[in-house]
C-alpha positions in Angstrom: 59.5 109.8 78.9 62.9 108.1 78.2 65.2 106.9 80.9 68.9 106.9 80.1 71.1 104.8 82.4 74.9 104.6 82.5 77.6 103.5 84.9 79.6 106.7 84.2 78.9 109.7 82.1 81.3 108.9 79.3 81.4 109.7 75.6 78.5 107.3 74.7 76.2 108.6 77.4 76.9 112.2 76.4 76.2 111.3 72.7 72.8 109.7 73.6 71.9 112.7 75.8 72.7 115.1 72.9 70.7 113.0 70.5 67.7 113.1 72.8 68.0 116.8 73.2 68.3 117.3 69.4 65.0 115.4 69.0 63.4 117.5 71.8 62.5 114.3 73.7 61.8 114.3 77.4 64.3 112.1 79.3 65.9 111.5 82.7 69.5 110.5 83.2 70.4 108.0 85.9 73.7 106.5 87.1 73.5 102.7 87.6 76.9 101.3 88.5 75.6 97.7 87.9 75.4 98.0 84.1 78.3 97.8 81.7 77.0 99.7 78.7 74.6 102.6 78.2 70.9 101.7 78.4 67.8 103.6 77.1 64.4 102.7 78.4 61.1 103.7 76.8 57.7 102.4 78.0 59.3 99.4 79.7 61.4 98.4 76.6 65.2 98.5 77.0 67.8 99.3 74.3 71.3 98.4 75.4 74.4 99.6 73.7 75.0 102.6 71.5 74.1 100.8 68.2 70.8 99.6 69.5 69.9 103.0 71.0 70.8 104.8 67.8 68.7 102.4 65.7 65.7 103.0 68.0 66.2 106.8 68.0 66.4 106.7 64.2 62.9 105.1 64.2 61.6 107.6 66.7 63.0 110.4 64.6 61.3 109.1 61.5 58.0 108.8 63.4 58.3 112.4 64.6 59.0 113.6 61.1 56.1 111.8 59.6 53.8 113.1 62.4 55.0 116.6 61.9 54.4 116.5 58.1 51.1 114.6 58.4 48.2 115.9 56.2 45.6 114.5 58.6 
C-alpha cells in the first residue's frame, strides 16, 4: 500500500491522489506538517516532490500494463 504525505491538501497532493485512484492503487493519505513537499512512500522507499512521484508512478503504471497483458 502507498502512503501519501503532505503538509496541506494542495494542488500537488490532489494531483497525486487522483493519479493513484486512476491506477486503482491502494493508498492512505496523511497530513504531516513537518514536511515541505508532497511525499509518497512505497515499501519503505520515499519519493519526494511531484516530479519524483510522477516518475515512480509512471514506472508502476508500465509494470501494471505489462502484467495485465502478460502471456504467462
